[in-house]
C-alpha positions in Angstrom: 13.2 13.2 -9.4 10.8 13.7 -6.5 12.0 14.3 -3.0 11.8 11.2 -0.8 9.1 12.7 1.4 6.9 13.3 -1.6 7.4 9.7 -2.8 6.5 8.4 0.6 3.3 10.6 0.7 2.2 9.8 -2.8 2.6 6.0 -2.4 1.4 5.9 1.3 4.8 4.2 1.9 6.8 3.8 5.1 10.1 3.6 3.4 11.9 4.4 0.1 14.3 1.7 -1.3 16.7 2.4 -4.2 16.1 0.0 -7.0 19.2 -1.0 -9.0 17.5 -1.1 -12.5 19.1 1.2 -15.0 16.3 1.2 -17.6 12.9 0.2 -16.2 11.1 1.1 -19.5 9.5 -1.3 -22.0 8.5 -4.9 -21.5 12.0 -6.2 -20.7 12.7 -3.3 -18.4 9.5 -3.9 -16.5 10.3 -7.6 -16.1 13.7 -6.7 -14.8 12.1 -4.2 -12.4 9.6 -6.8 -11.2 12.3 -9.4 -10.6 14.4 -6.8 -8.7 11.4 -5.8 -6.5 10.5 -9.4 -5.7 13.8 -9.6 -3.9 13.3 -6.3 -2.1 9.7 -6.4 -1.0 9.1 -9.1 1.5 6.0 -11.3 1.4 3.2 -10.0 3.5 4.1 -10.7 7.1 6.2 -13.8 6.5 6.0 -14.6 10.2 2.6 -16.3 9.5 0.5 -13.9 11.6 -1.2 -12.1 8.6 -2.8 -13.1 5.4 -3.0 -10.9 2.3 -6.0 -11.5 0.0 -7.8 -9.4 -2.6 -11.5 -8.7 -1.8 -14.3 -7.2 -3.9 -16.3 -4.3 -2.5 -19.2 -2.4 -3.9 -18.0 0.9 -5.6 -20.1 2.9 -3.1 -18.3 1.2 -0.2 -14.9 1.9 -1.7 -15.8 5.6 -2.3 -16.8 5.9 1.4 -13.5 4.3 2.4 -11.6 6.8 0.3 -13.5 9.7 1.9 -12.8 8.3 5.4 -9.1 7.8 4.6 -8.9 11.4 3.4 -10.5 12.6 6.6 -8.1 10.6 8.7 -5.1 11.9 6.7 -6.1 15.5 7.4 -6.8 14.8 11.1 -3.7 12.6 11.7 -1.3 14.5 9.3 -0.1 11.2 7.9 -1.0 9.1 4.8 -3.9 6.7 5.2 -4.7 4.2 2.4 -8.3 3.1 1.9 -7.2 -0.5 1.9 -5.4 -0.1 5.2 -8.6 1.5 6.7 -10.7 -1.4 5.3 -8.4 -3.9 6.9 -8.5 -2.1 10.3 -12.3 -2.0 10.2 -12.5 -5.7 9.5 -10.1 -6.5 12.3 -12.0 -4.2 14.7 -15.3 -5.8 13.8 -13.9 -9.3 14.3 -12.4 -8.4 17.6 -15.7 -7.1 18.9 -17.4 -10.5 18.3 
């Protein structure tokens, strides 16, 4: 099993939560795991101040976001996900209007 800090870094996570699923393998195990996670992972900002939606971006744009996220990770010494960077850039652009 990986150390907790490695799990956090690999998943760009802010916390690690133990999951009480004894055998998360195979189709039934995955369904059990999904049901368990649904109870642990809260809906995105249930306070009604945020909205989570999938968006489609050109591959070139996504590759640039990945590169920018890696640069930020090195500079800030903390994980930065390309999707979080994209969200921050959209918010910044809308705030400047």
